C-alpha positions in Angstrom: -20.3 10.4 -3.4 -18.9 13.6 -2.1 -16.2 13.4 -4.8 -18.6 13.7 -7.6 -20.6 16.5 -6.1 -17.4 18.4 -5.3 -16.3 17.9 -8.9 -19.5 19.4 -10.2 -19.0 22.5 -8.1 -15.5 22.8 -9.5 -16.8 22.5 -13.0 -19.1 25.4 -12.3 -16.7 27.6 -10.4 -13.3 26.8 -12.1 -11.8 29.0 -14.6 -8.9 26.7 -15.9 -9.6 24.1 -18.5 -6.4 22.0 -18.2 -7.0 20.9 -14.6 -10.5 19.9 -15.5 -9.3 17.8 -18.4 -6.7 16.2 -16.1 -9.2 15.3 -13.5 -11.7 14.0 -16.0 -9.0 11.7 -17.2 -8.2 10.7 -13.6 -11.9 9.9 -13.0 -11.9 7.7 -16.1 -8.8 5.9 -14.9 -10.3 5.4 -11.4 -13.5 4.0 -12.9 -11.5 1.6 -15.2 -9.4 0.5 -12.2 -12.5 -0.1 -10.1 -14.1 -2.2 -12.9 -10.8 -4.1 -13.3 -10.6 -4.9 -9.6 -14.1 -6.4 -9.5 -13.7 -8.2 -12.8 -10.5 -9.8 -11.4 -12.4 -10.7 -8.3 -15.2 -12.3 -10.2 -12.8 -14.2 -12.4 -10.8 -15.4 -9.4 -13.9 -16.8 -7.7 -15.1 -18.5 -11.0 -11.5 -19.8 -11.5 -10.7 -18.4 -14.9 -7.0 -18.2 -15.7 -5.5 -15.8 -13.0 -3.4 -13.7 -15.3 -3.4 -9.9 -15.9 -2.8 -8.7 -19.4 0.0 -6.2 -20.2 -2.5 -3.5 -20.6 -4.0 -4.1 -17.1 -0.5 -4.2 -15.6 0.2 -0.8 -17.2 -2.9 0.9 -15.9 -2.0 4.1 -13.9 -3.3 4.3 -10.3 -5.9 7.0 -9.6 -5.0 10.5 -8.5 -4.8 11.1 -4.8 -8.1 11.7 -2.9 -7.3 15.3 -1.8 -7.9 16.4 -5.4 -11.5 15.3 -5.0 -12.3 15.9 -1.3 -11.1 19.5 -1.3 -13.4 22.5 -1.7 -13.5 24.6 -4.9 -11.1 27.2 -3.3 -8.7 24.6 -2.0 -8.8 22.8 -5.3 -7.4 25.8 -7.2 -4.5 26.0 -4.7 -3.4 22.4 -5.2 -0.4 21.8 -7.4 -1.0 19.9 -10.7 -1.1 16.2 -10.1 2.0 14.2 -10.9 1.9 11.5 -13.5 0.6 8.4 -11.8 2.8 5.3 -11.6 1.5 2.1 -13.2 0.0 -0.7 -11.1 2.9 -3.0 -11.9 5.6 -0.5 -11.0 3.9 0.4 -7.7 3.6 -3.2 -6.8 7.3 -3.7 -7.2 8.0 -0.6 -5.0 5.7 -1.9 -2.3 7.5 -5.3 -2.5 10.9 -3.7 -2.3 9.7 -1.6 0.7 10.2 1.7 -1.1 6.5 2.6 -0.7 4.7 2.1 2.6 1.1 0.7 2.3 -0.2 3.5 4.5 0.7 6.1 1.9 -1.5 4.6 -0.7 -5.2 5.2 -1.5 -7.7 2.5 -0.6 -8.4 1.7 -4.3 -4.7 1.5 -5.1 -4.1 -0.8 -2.2 -7.0 -3.1 -3.4 -5.7 -3.1 -7.0 -2.1 -3.9 -5.9 -3.2 -6.6 -3.5 -5.3 -8.2 -6.2 -2.5 -8.1 -8.7 0.0 -9.6 -6.3 -2.6 -12.3 -5.4 -3.2 -13.3 -9.0 0.5 -13.4 -9.9 1.1 -15.7 -6.9 -1.8 -17.9 -7.9 -0.4 -18.1 -11.5 3.0 -19.1 -10.2 1.5 -21.7 -7.9 -0.6 -23.2 -10.7 2.4 -23.4 -13.0 4.6 -25.1 -10.3 1.7 -27.6 -9.6 1.4 -28.4 -13.3 5.2 -29.0 -13.5 5.0 -31.2 -10.4 7.3 -28.9 -8.5 4.8 -27.7 -5.8 5.1 -28.6 -2.1 2.9 -31.7 -2.6 5.2 -33.2 -5.2 8.6 -32.4 -3.6 10.7 -34.9 -1.7 13.9 -34.7 0.3 15.9 -35.4 -2.9 13.8 -32.8 -4.8 13.6 -29.6 -2.8 11.3 -26.8 -3.6 12.6 -24.5 -6.4 13.7 -21.0 -5.4 11.2 -18.3 -6.1 12.0 -15.8 -8.9 12.3 -12.1 -8.3 8.9 -11.3 -9.6 7.2 -13.9 -7.4 9.2 -12.7 -4.4 8.2 -9.1 -4.9 4.6 -10.0 -5.4 4.6 -12.1 -2.2 6.2 -9.4 -0.2 3.8 -6.8 -1.5 0.8 -9.1 -0.8 2.1 -9.8 2.8 2.6 -6.1 3.5 -0.8 -5.0 2.2 -2.9 -7.9 3.6 -1.4 -7.4 7.0 -2.6 -3.7 6.9 -6.0 -4.6 5.5 -6.7 -7.5 7.9 -6.0 -5.1 10.8 -8.6 -2.6 9.6 -12.1 -2.8 11.0 -14.9 -3.9 8.7 -17.6 -1.3 8.2 -20.6 -0.6 6.1 -20.6 1.7 3.1 -21.7 5.1 4.4 -24.1 7.6 2.8 -21.2 9.4 1.1 -20.3 6.2 -0.8 -17.1 5.7 1.2 -16.5 2.0 2.0 -13.7 -0.2 3.3 -13.6 -2.9 0.6 -9.9 -3.2 1.1 -10.4 -4.6 4.6 -12.8 -7.2 3.4 -10.7 -8.0 0.3 -7.6 -8.5 2.4 -9.3 -11.1 4.6 -10.8 -13.0 1.7 -7.6 -13.1 -0.3 -5.7 -14.1 2.9 -7.9 -17.2 3.1 -7.6 -17.9 -0.6 -3.8 -17.6 -0.6 -3.8 -20.3 2.1 -6.5 -22.6 0.7 -7.1 -21.9 -3.1 -10.7 -22.0 -4.2 -9.9 -24.8 -6.7 -9.4 -26.9 -3.5 -11.8 -25.2 -1.2 -14.9 -25.5 -3.5 -15.5 -29.1 -4.2 -18.0 -28.5 -7.1 -15.5 -27.4 -9.7 -13.9 -28.8 -12.8 -10.8 -30.0 -10.9 -12.8 -32.2 -8.6 -15.2 -33.9 -11.0 -13.8 -37.3 -10.3 -13.2 -39.3 -7.1 -9.5 -39.1 -7.7 -9.7 -35.3 -8.0 -11.7 -35.0 -4.8 -9.4 -37.3 -3.0 -6.3 -35.4 -4.1 -7.8 -32.1 -3.1 -8.9 -33.4 0.3 -5.4 -34.7 0.9 -3.7 -31.5 -0.1 -6.1 -29.4 2.1 -5.5 -31.7 5.1 -1.7 -31.4 4.7 -1.8 -27.7 4.2 -4.0 -27.0 7.3 -2.5 -29.5 9.7 1.1 -28.4 8.8 0.3 -24.8 9.6 -2.4 -24.7 12.3 -1.4 -21.1 13.3 -2.2 -19.8 9.8 -5.3 -21.8 9.7 -6.5 -20.2 12.9 -5.7 -16.7 11.6 -7.9 -17.4 8.6 -10.6 -18.8 10.8 -10.5 -15.6 12.8 -10.8 -13.5 9.6 -13.7 -15.6 8.4 -15.5 -15.2 11.7 -15.0 -11.4 11.5 -16.5 -11.3 8.1 -19.5 -13.5 9.0 -20.1 -11.4 12.1 -20.0 -8.2 9.9 -22.6 -9.5 7.5 -24.9 -10.6 10.3 -25.7 -6.9 10.8 -24.8 -5.6 7.3 -26.7 -6.7 4.1 -24.4 -8.2 1.5 -24.9 -6.1 -1.7 -21.9 -6.2 -4.0 -20.2 -9.1 -5.7 -17.3 -8.7 -3.3 -19.7 -8.9 -0.3 -21.5 -12.0 -1.6 -18.5 -14.0 -2.8 -16.4 -13.0 0.2 -19.1 -14.2 2.5 -19.4 -17.5 0.6 -15.6 -18.1 0.8 -15.8 -17.5 4.6 -18.5 -20.1 5.0 -16.6 -22.6 2.8 -13.4 -22.0 4.8 -15.1 -22.4 8.2 -16.7 -25.7 7.0 -13.3 -26.9 5.9 -11.7 -25.9 9.2 -14.4 -27.7 11.2 -14.1 -30.8 9.1 -10.3 -31.1 9.3 -9.4 -29.5 12.7 -12.4 -29.5 15.0 -13.9 -32.9 14.2 -10.7 -34.9 14.4 -9.8 -36.6 17.7 -9.1 -33.5 19.9 -7.1 -35.4 22.6 -4.5 -36.8 20.2 -4.2 -33.4 18.4 -3.7 -31.5 21.6 -1.2 -34.0 23.0 0.8 -33.9 19.8 0.9 -30.1 19.9 2.1 -30.2 23.5 -0.1 -27.2 24.5 -2.4 -26.5 27.4 -6.1 -27.3 27.0 -9.2 -27.2 29.0 -12.5 -28.6 27.8 -14.4 -25.8 29.6 -12.4 -22.9 28.2 -13.8 -21.1 25.1 -12.7 -18.3 22.9 -15.4 -16.1 21.3 -14.2 -15.0 17.9 -16.7 -12.2 17.6 -15.6 -10.2 20.6 -12.0 -10.2 21.8 -11.7 -9.1 25.4 -8.2 -10.4 26.1 -5.8 -9.7 23.3 -3.0 -11.9 24.9 -5.5 -14.8 25.1 -6.4 -14.4 21.4 -2.7 -14.2 20.4 -1.9 -17.4 22.3 -4.7 -19.2 20.6 -3.7 -17.9 17.1 -0.1 -19.0 17.8 -1.3 -22.4 19.0 -0.1 -21.9 22.6 -3.5 -22.9 23.9 -6.4 -24.9 22.5 -9.6 -23.2 23.5 -12.9 -24.0 21.9 -13.8 -21.5 19.2 -17.3 -20.1 19.3 -19.0 -18.1 16.5 -22.4 -16.2 16.9 -25.2 -17.8 15.0 -23.3 -21.1 14.8 -22.1 -21.9 18.3 -19.2 -24.1 19.2 -17.4 -25.2 16.0 -16.4 -28.6 17.4 -19.9 -29.7 18.2 -21.9 -32.2 16.0 -24.0 -30.3 13.5 -21.8 -27.2 13.4 -21.2 -27.7 9.6 -25.0 -27.7 8.9 -25.4 -24.6 11.2 -22.6 -22.8 9.2 -24.5 -23.5 5.9 -27.7 -22.4 7.5 -26.3 -19.1 8.9 -24.6 -18.4 5.5 -27.9 -19.0 3.8 -29.7 -16.6 6.2 -27.0 -13.9 5.6 -27.3 -14.2 1.8 -31.1 -14.1 2.0 -30.7 -10.6 3.5 -29.3 -9.4 0.2 -31.5 -11.4 -2.1 -33.9 -8.5 -2.6 -31.2 -6.6 -4.5 -29.0 -9.3 -5.8 -30.0 -12.4 -7.8 -26.6 -13.9 -7.0 -27.3 -13.6 -3.3 -30.6 -15.3 -3.7 -29.1 -18.2 -5.7 -26.3 -18.8 -3.2 -28.7 -18.5 -0.3 -30.7 -21.4 -1.8 -27.5 -23.3 -2.5 -26.4 -23.0 1.1 -29.9 -23.9 2.4 -29.8 -27.1 0.4 -26.5 -27.9 1.9 -27.8 -27.3 5.4 -30.6 -29.8 4.6 -28.2 -32.3 3.4 -29.0 -32.0 -0.3 -25.9 -31.8 -2.5 -25.9 -29.5 -5.5 -26.9 -30.9 -8.9 -26.0 -29.9 -12.4 -28.8 -27.3 -12.4 -27.9 -25.7 -9.1 -25.6 -23.0 -10.6 -27.8 -22.1 -13.6 -29.1 -19.0 -11.8 -25.6 -17.6 -11.7 -25.3 -17.6 -15.5 
Protein backbone atom coordinates (compact mmCIF):
# COMPACT_ATOMS: atom_id res chain seq x y z
CA UNK A 1 0.00 0.00 0.00
CA UNK A 2 2.83 2.36 -0.79
CA UNK A 3 0.37 4.63 -2.57
CA UNK A 4 -1.66 5.35 0.57
CA UNK A 5 1.39 5.95 2.78
CA UNK A 6 2.89 8.25 0.15
CA UNK A 7 -0.36 10.12 -0.01
CA UNK A 8 -0.36 10.67 3.75
CA UNK A 9 3.08 12.24 3.57
CA UNK A 10 1.87 14.51 0.79
CA UNK A 11 -1.04 15.63 2.91
CA UNK A 12 1.35 16.56 5.70
CA UNK A 13 3.98 18.21 3.55
CA UNK A 14 1.94 19.70 0.71
CA UNK A 15 1.01 23.35 0.62
CA UNK A 16 -1.47 23.37 -2.26
CA UNK A 17 -5.10 22.46 -1.68
CA UNK A 18 -6.31 21.93 -5.24
CA UNK A 19 -3.95 19.02 -6.10
CA UNK A 20 -4.99 17.31 -2.87
CA UNK A 21 -8.68 17.63 -3.75
CA UNK A 22 -7.92 16.36 -7.25
CA UNK A 23 -6.10 13.30 -5.94
CA UNK A 24 -8.74 12.61 -3.31
CA UNK A 25 -11.25 12.53 -6.15
CA UNK A 26 -8.95 10.24 -8.14
CA UNK A 27 -8.67 7.89 -5.15
CA UNK A 28 -12.45 7.73 -4.93
CA UNK A 29 -12.71 6.95 -8.66
CA UNK A 30 -10.05 4.27 -8.36
CA UNK A 31 -11.88 2.66 -5.44
CA UNK A 32 -15.22 2.78 -7.29
CA UNK A 33 -13.67 1.24 -10.37
CA UNK A 34 -12.03 -1.52 -8.31
CA UNK A 35 -15.36 -2.30 -6.65
CA UNK A 36 -17.07 -2.26 -10.04
CA UNK A 37 -14.56 -4.70 -11.53
CA UNK A 38 -15.05 -7.26 -8.78
CA UNK A 39 -18.83 -6.80 -8.72
CA UNK A 40 -18.84 -7.46 -12.47
CA UNK A 41 -16.67 -10.53 -11.91
CA UNK A 42 -18.97 -11.88 -9.23
CA UNK A 43 -22.03 -11.19 -11.39
CA UNK A 44 -20.38 -12.86 -14.38
CA UNK A 45 -19.66 -16.05 -12.48
CA UNK A 46 -23.13 -16.13 -10.95
CA UNK A 47 -24.61 -15.52 -14.41
CA UNK A 48 -26.57 -12.33 -13.79
CA UNK A 49 -27.38 -10.34 -16.96
CA UNK A 50 -23.97 -9.30 -18.33
CA UNK A 51 -24.77 -5.65 -18.98
CA UNK A 52 -23.07 -2.48 -17.76
CA UNK A 53 -25.23 0.51 -16.93
CA UNK A 54 -24.63 3.86 -18.68
CA UNK A 55 -23.24 5.21 -15.41
CA UNK A 56 -20.65 2.42 -15.25
CA UNK A 57 -19.67 2.91 -18.87
CA UNK A 58 -19.04 6.61 -18.14
CA UNK A 59 -16.80 5.96 -15.12
CA UNK A 60 -13.45 7.73 -15.60
CA UNK A 61 -10.34 5.57 -15.37
CA UNK A 62 -7.96 6.26 -12.45
CA UNK A 63 -5.13 8.80 -12.52
CA UNK A 64 -1.79 7.40 -13.66
CA UNK A 65 0.27 5.62 -11.01
CA UNK A 66 3.23 8.12 -11.02
CA UNK A 67 1.05 10.53 -9.07
CA UNK A 68 0.93 8.02 -6.22
CA UNK A 69 4.33 6.35 -6.40
CA UNK A 70 6.34 9.59 -6.42
CA UNK A 71 7.91 11.18 -3.35
CA UNK A 72 6.57 14.39 -1.82
CA UNK A 73 9.20 16.47 -3.64
CA UNK A 74 8.55 14.75 -6.98
CA UNK A 75 4.80 15.03 -6.54
CA UNK A 76 4.92 18.84 -6.42
CA UNK A 77 6.85 18.89 -9.72
CA UNK A 78 4.31 16.80 -11.62
CA UNK A 79 1.91 18.68 -13.91
CA UNK A 80 -1.79 18.66 -12.97
CA UNK A 81 -3.41 15.42 -14.09
CA UNK A 82 -5.40 15.61 -17.28
CA UNK A 83 -9.12 14.78 -17.22
CA UNK A 84 -9.44 11.01 -17.38
CA UNK A 85 -11.24 9.45 -20.36
CA UNK A 86 -14.26 7.30 -19.62
CA UNK A 87 -14.07 3.53 -19.61
CA UNK A 88 -16.24 3.25 -22.70
CA UNK A 89 -14.26 5.83 -24.68
CA UNK A 90 -10.96 4.17 -23.79
CA UNK A 91 -12.32 0.77 -24.81
CA UNK A 92 -13.12 2.10 -28.28
CA UNK A 93 -9.64 3.64 -28.62
CA UNK A 94 -8.02 0.33 -27.71
CA UNK A 95 -10.28 -1.45 -30.19
CA UNK A 96 -9.38 1.02 -32.93
CA UNK A 97 -5.67 0.61 -32.15
CA UNK A 98 -5.25 4.26 -31.13
CA UNK A 99 -4.16 3.29 -27.59
CA UNK A 100 -1.61 0.54 -26.94
CA UNK A 101 -2.45 -1.78 -24.01
CA UNK A 102 1.08 -1.33 -22.66
CA UNK A 103 0.38 2.37 -22.04
CA UNK A 104 -2.50 1.64 -19.64
CA UNK A 105 -2.47 1.09 -15.87
CA UNK A 106 -3.16 -2.44 -14.65
CA UNK A 107 -6.52 -1.51 -13.15
CA UNK A 108 -7.58 0.30 -16.32
CA UNK A 109 -6.65 -2.74 -18.41
CA UNK A 110 -8.67 -5.01 -16.11
CA UNK A 111 -11.72 -2.73 -16.29
CA UNK A 112 -11.59 -2.44 -20.10
CA UNK A 113 -11.05 -6.19 -20.48
CA UNK A 114 -14.07 -6.83 -18.30
CA UNK A 115 -16.24 -4.34 -20.13
CA UNK A 116 -15.30 -5.83 -23.50
CA UNK A 117 -15.94 -9.35 -22.23
CA UNK A 118 -19.37 -8.48 -20.85
CA UNK A 119 -20.42 -6.68 -24.03
CA UNK A 120 -19.38 -9.67 -26.13
CA UNK A 121 -21.31 -11.99 -23.82
CA UNK A 122 -24.41 -9.80 -24.10
CA UNK A 123 -24.19 -9.84 -27.90
CA UNK A 124 -23.70 -13.61 -27.91
CA UNK A 125 -26.68 -14.18 -25.60
CA UNK A 126 -28.87 -11.97 -27.79
CA UNK A 127 -27.86 -13.79 -30.98
CA UNK A 128 -28.48 -17.14 -29.28
CA UNK A 129 -31.95 -16.01 -28.17
CA UNK A 130 -32.69 -14.95 -31.77
CA UNK A 131 -31.46 -18.28 -33.12
CA UNK A 132 -28.70 -16.52 -35.04
CA UNK A 133 -25.66 -17.92 -33.24
CA UNK A 134 -23.26 -20.42 -34.82
CA UNK A 135 -25.22 -23.45 -33.57
CA UNK A 136 -28.39 -22.32 -35.35
CA UNK A 137 -26.84 -21.23 -38.64
CA UNK A 138 -26.93 -23.25 -41.84
CA UNK A 139 -25.40 -22.85 -45.28
CA UNK A 140 -28.51 -20.97 -46.40
CA UNK A 141 -28.47 -18.82 -43.26
CA UNK A 142 -24.92 -17.49 -42.73
CA UNK A 143 -23.78 -15.81 -39.54
CA UNK A 144 -24.86 -12.16 -39.28
CA UNK A 145 -22.17 -9.52 -39.60
CA UNK A 146 -20.94 -8.07 -36.32
CA UNK A 147 -21.84 -4.48 -35.53
CA UNK A 148 -19.21 -1.80 -34.98
CA UNK A 149 -19.65 -1.89 -31.18
CA UNK A 150 -19.16 -5.66 -31.00
CA UNK A 151 -16.20 -5.50 -33.39
CA UNK A 152 -14.46 -2.83 -31.29
CA UNK A 153 -15.14 -4.75 -28.07
CA UNK A 154 -13.79 -7.94 -29.62
CA UNK A 155 -10.62 -6.25 -30.88
CA UNK A 156 -10.06 -4.57 -27.51
CA UNK A 157 -10.58 -7.88 -25.72
CA UNK A 158 -8.18 -9.74 -28.02
CA UNK A 159 -5.47 -7.10 -27.65
CA UNK A 160 -5.73 -6.90 -23.87
CA UNK A 161 -6.10 -10.63 -23.20
CA UNK A 162 -3.07 -11.37 -25.34
CA UNK A 163 -1.00 -9.00 -23.21
CA UNK A 164 -2.43 -10.33 -19.94
CA UNK A 165 -2.00 -14.01 -20.81
CA UNK A 166 1.68 -13.37 -21.62
CA UNK A 167 2.32 -11.90 -18.15
CA UNK A 168 3.53 -14.16 -15.37
CA UNK A 169 1.21 -14.89 -12.47
CA UNK A 170 2.55 -13.69 -9.14
CA UNK A 171 1.44 -13.37 -5.55
CA UNK A 172 0.37 -10.05 -4.05
CA UNK A 173 3.45 -8.52 -2.45
CA UNK A 174 3.78 -6.76 0.90
CA UNK A 175 3.17 -3.38 -0.72
CA UNK A 176 -0.23 -4.47 -2.00
CA UNK A 177 0.87 -4.65 -5.64
CA UNK A 178 -0.69 -7.60 -7.44
CA UNK A 179 -1.09 -8.83 -10.97
CA UNK A 180 -4.82 -9.50 -11.09
CA UNK A 181 -4.84 -8.52 -14.75
CA UNK A 182 -2.75 -11.59 -15.66
CA UNK A 183 -5.14 -13.91 -13.82
CA UNK A 184 -8.24 -12.15 -15.10
CA UNK A 185 -7.01 -12.38 -18.70
CA UNK A 186 -6.59 -16.14 -18.48
CA UNK A 187 -9.96 -16.72 -16.83
CA UNK A 188 -11.87 -14.52 -19.28
CA UNK A 189 -10.05 -16.13 -22.22
CA UNK A 190 -11.49 -19.46 -21.09
CA UNK A 191 -14.97 -18.04 -20.52
CA UNK A 192 -15.01 -16.30 -23.90
CA UNK A 193 -14.38 -19.73 -25.46
CA UNK A 194 -16.65 -21.82 -23.23
CA UNK A 195 -19.23 -19.61 -21.42
CA UNK A 196 -19.97 -20.51 -17.83
CA UNK A 197 -23.63 -21.10 -18.68
CA UNK A 198 -22.36 -24.13 -20.63
CA UNK A 199 -19.30 -24.95 -18.56
CA UNK A 200 -21.11 -25.19 -15.21
CA UNK A 201 -23.79 -27.90 -15.45
CA UNK A 202 -25.58 -26.93 -12.22
CA UNK A 203 -27.26 -23.76 -13.44
CA UNK A 204 -30.72 -22.65 -14.48
CA UNK A 205 -30.06 -23.30 -18.18
CA UNK A 206 -29.26 -26.98 -17.57
CA UNK A 207 -32.03 -28.00 -15.17
CA UNK A 208 -33.57 -30.38 -17.70
CA UNK A 209 -32.21 -33.32 -19.67
CA UNK A 210 -32.75 -31.37 -22.89
CA UNK A 211 -30.86 -28.36 -21.52
CA UNK A 212 -27.91 -30.52 -20.46
CA UNK A 213 -27.90 -32.36 -23.79
CA UNK A 214 -27.93 -29.10 -25.77
CA UNK A 215 -25.12 -27.66 -23.64
CA UNK A 216 -23.03 -30.79 -24.06
CA UNK A 217 -23.56 -30.78 -27.81
CA UNK A 218 -22.62 -27.11 -28.11
CA UNK A 219 -19.49 -27.57 -25.98
CA UNK A 220 -18.38 -30.59 -28.01
CA UNK A 221 -18.84 -28.73 -31.28
CA UNK A 222 -17.03 -25.65 -29.96
CA UNK A 223 -13.99 -27.55 -28.70
CA UNK A 224 -13.64 -30.11 -31.47
CA UNK A 225 -13.93 -27.42 -34.15
CA UNK A 226 -11.14 -25.36 -32.58
CA UNK A 227 -8.69 -27.70 -30.86
CA UNK A 228 -5.91 -25.11 -31.01
CA UNK A 229 -7.88 -22.59 -28.99
CA UNK A 230 -8.97 -25.36 -26.63
CA UNK A 231 -5.31 -26.22 -26.00
CA UNK A 232 -4.41 -22.59 -25.39
CA UNK A 233 -7.14 -22.42 -22.76
CA UNK A 234 -5.94 -25.68 -21.21
CA UNK A 235 -2.45 -24.20 -20.99
CA UNK A 236 -3.82 -21.09 -19.24
CA UNK A 237 -5.83 -23.25 -16.84
CA UNK A 238 -2.76 -25.34 -16.00
CA UNK A 239 -0.76 -22.17 -15.33
CA UNK A 240 -3.42 -20.88 -12.92
CA UNK A 241 -3.68 -24.23 -11.14
CA UNK A 242 0.10 -24.42 -10.77
CA UNK A 243 0.15 -20.84 -9.42
CA UNK A 244 -2.37 -21.66 -6.69
CA UNK A 245 -0.57 -24.82 -5.69
CA UNK A 246 1.97 -22.50 -4.05
CA UNK A 247 -0.18 -19.40 -3.45
CA UNK A 248 -3.22 -19.38 -1.18
CA UNK A 249 -6.41 -18.26 -2.99
CA UNK A 250 -7.74 -15.32 -0.99
CA UNK A 251 -9.91 -13.04 -3.13
CA UNK A 252 -13.12 -13.66 -5.07
CA UNK A 253 -11.10 -13.48 -8.27
CA UNK A 254 -8.64 -16.10 -6.97
CA UNK A 255 -11.35 -18.51 -5.85
CA UNK A 256 -13.70 -18.21 -8.81
CA UNK A 257 -10.82 -18.14 -11.27
CA UNK A 258 -9.43 -21.37 -9.83
CA UNK A 259 -12.88 -22.96 -9.98
CA UNK A 260 -13.29 -22.04 -13.65
CA UNK A 261 -9.89 -23.58 -14.42
CA UNK A 262 -10.86 -26.87 -12.75
CA UNK A 263 -14.19 -26.96 -14.61
CA UNK A 264 -12.52 -26.20 -17.93
CA UNK A 265 -9.85 -28.89 -17.47
CA UNK A 266 -12.53 -31.43 -16.57
CA UNK A 267 -14.40 -30.50 -19.74
CA UNK A 268 -11.23 -30.76 -21.85
CA UNK A 269 -10.44 -34.20 -20.47
CA UNK A 270 -14.01 -35.38 -20.99
CA UNK A 271 -14.26 -34.20 -24.61
CA UNK A 272 -10.70 -34.37 -25.94
CA UNK A 273 -8.54 -36.74 -23.91
CA UNK A 274 -11.03 -39.51 -23.23
CA UNK A 275 -12.28 -39.92 -26.78
CA UNK A 276 -10.65 -42.48 -29.07
CA UNK A 277 -7.11 -41.03 -29.40
CA UNK A 278 -6.17 -42.98 -32.52
CA UNK A 279 -9.11 -41.79 -34.62
CA UNK A 280 -8.69 -38.21 -33.45
CA UNK A 281 -5.01 -38.16 -34.30
CA UNK A 282 -5.46 -39.84 -37.67
CA UNK A 283 -8.16 -37.31 -38.50
CA UNK A 284 -5.92 -34.41 -37.58
CA UNK A 285 -3.09 -35.80 -39.70
CA UNK A 286 -0.39 -34.93 -37.19
CA UNK A 287 2.54 -36.73 -35.66
CA UNK A 288 2.05 -38.60 -32.41
CA UNK A 289 3.94 -40.83 -30.05
CA UNK A 290 2.37 -42.61 -27.09
CA UNK A 291 5.57 -42.09 -25.08
CA UNK A 292 5.99 -38.34 -25.68
CA UNK A 293 4.58 -35.98 -23.08
CA UNK A 294 4.35 -32.25 -22.58
CA UNK A 295 4.49 -30.86 -19.05
CA UNK A 296 2.28 -27.80 -18.91
CA UNK A 297 3.84 -26.49 -15.68
CA UNK A 298 7.36 -26.09 -17.04
CA UNK A 299 8.08 -25.24 -20.64
CA UNK A 300 11.64 -26.14 -21.62
CA UNK A 301 11.20 -26.15 -25.38
CA UNK A 302 9.12 -23.19 -26.61
CA UNK A 303 8.97 -24.54 -30.17
CA UNK A 304 7.65 -27.84 -28.85
CA UNK A 305 4.95 -26.03 -26.89
CA UNK A 306 3.94 -23.91 -29.89
CA UNK A 307 3.68 -27.01 -32.07
CA UNK A 308 1.39 -28.61 -29.49
CA UNK A 309 -0.73 -25.45 -29.14
CA UNK A 310 -1.10 -25.23 -32.93
CA UNK A 311 -2.00 -28.96 -33.12
CA UNK A 312 1.11 -29.85 -35.08
CA UNK A 313 1.80 -32.67 -32.61
CA UNK A 314 -0.25 -34.69 -30.14
CA UNK A 315 1.82 -35.11 -27.03
CA UNK A 316 0.25 -36.26 -23.80
CA UNK A 317 -0.39 -33.27 -21.46
CA UNK A 318 0.76 -33.65 -17.86
CA UNK A 319 -0.28 -31.39 -14.95
CA UNK A 320 1.37 -31.50 -11.47
CA UNK A 321 -0.92 -32.85 -8.78
CA UNK A 322 -3.14 -34.46 -11.43
CA UNK A 323 -0.86 -36.45 -13.70
CA UNK A 324 -1.60 -37.38 -17.30
CA UNK A 325 -4.93 -35.95 -18.37
CA UNK A 326 -5.82 -38.85 -20.66
CA UNK A 327 -5.60 -41.48 -17.90
CA UNK A 328 -8.65 -42.98 -16.21
CA UNK A 329 -9.39 -41.15 -13.00
CA UNK A 330 -7.88 -37.85 -14.11
CA UNK A 331 -11.23 -36.08 -13.74
CA UNK A 332 -11.56 -37.21 -10.13
CA UNK A 333 -7.95 -36.16 -9.49
CA UNK A 334 -8.71 -32.72 -10.95
CA UNK A 335 -11.61 -32.29 -8.53
CA UNK A 336 -9.45 -33.52 -5.65
CA UNK A 337 -6.58 -31.17 -6.47
CA UNK A 338 -9.01 -28.26 -6.84
CA UNK A 339 -10.49 -29.09 -3.46
CA UNK A 340 -7.05 -29.17 -1.86
CA UNK A 341 -6.14 -25.78 -3.36
CA UNK A 342 -9.41 -24.23 -2.16
CA UNK A 343 -8.89 -25.69 1.31
CA UNK A 344 -5.69 -23.64 1.59
CA UNK A 345 -7.81 -20.49 1.51
CA UNK A 346 -10.68 -21.78 3.65
CA UNK A 347 -9.28 -20.23 6.82
CA UNK A 348 -9.82 -16.72 5.43
CA UNK A 349 -12.71 -17.28 3.02
CA UNK A 350 -16.03 -19.00 3.59
CA UNK A 351 -16.49 -19.19 -0.19
CA UNK A 352 -13.22 -21.13 -0.55
CA UNK A 353 -14.34 -23.57 2.15
CA UNK A 354 -17.74 -24.18 0.52
CA UNK A 355 -16.23 -24.71 -2.94
CA UNK A 356 -13.53 -26.97 -1.48
CA UNK A 357 -16.26 -29.19 0.01
CA UNK A 358 -18.15 -29.10 -3.29
CA UNK A 359 -15.12 -30.27 -5.28
CA UNK A 360 -14.31 -32.92 -2.68
CA UNK A 361 -17.83 -34.32 -3.05
CA UNK A 362 -17.35 -34.41 -6.82
CA UNK A 363 -14.05 -36.22 -6.37
CA UNK A 364 -15.85 -38.87 -4.31
CA UNK A 365 -18.54 -39.22 -6.96
CA UNK A 366 -21.30 -37.43 -5.04
CA UNK A 367 -23.18 -34.94 -7.25
CA UNK A 368 -24.27 -31.63 -5.66
CA UNK A 369 -27.76 -31.36 -4.20
CA UNK A 370 -30.14 -28.42 -3.81
CA UNK A 371 -28.47 -27.58 -0.48
CA UNK A 372 -24.91 -27.67 -1.80
CA UNK A 373 -24.70 -23.96 -2.65
CA UNK A 374 -26.48 -22.62 0.42
CA UNK A 375 -23.14 -21.70 2.00
CA UNK A 376 -22.44 -19.24 -0.82
CA UNK A 377 -25.54 -17.19 -0.06
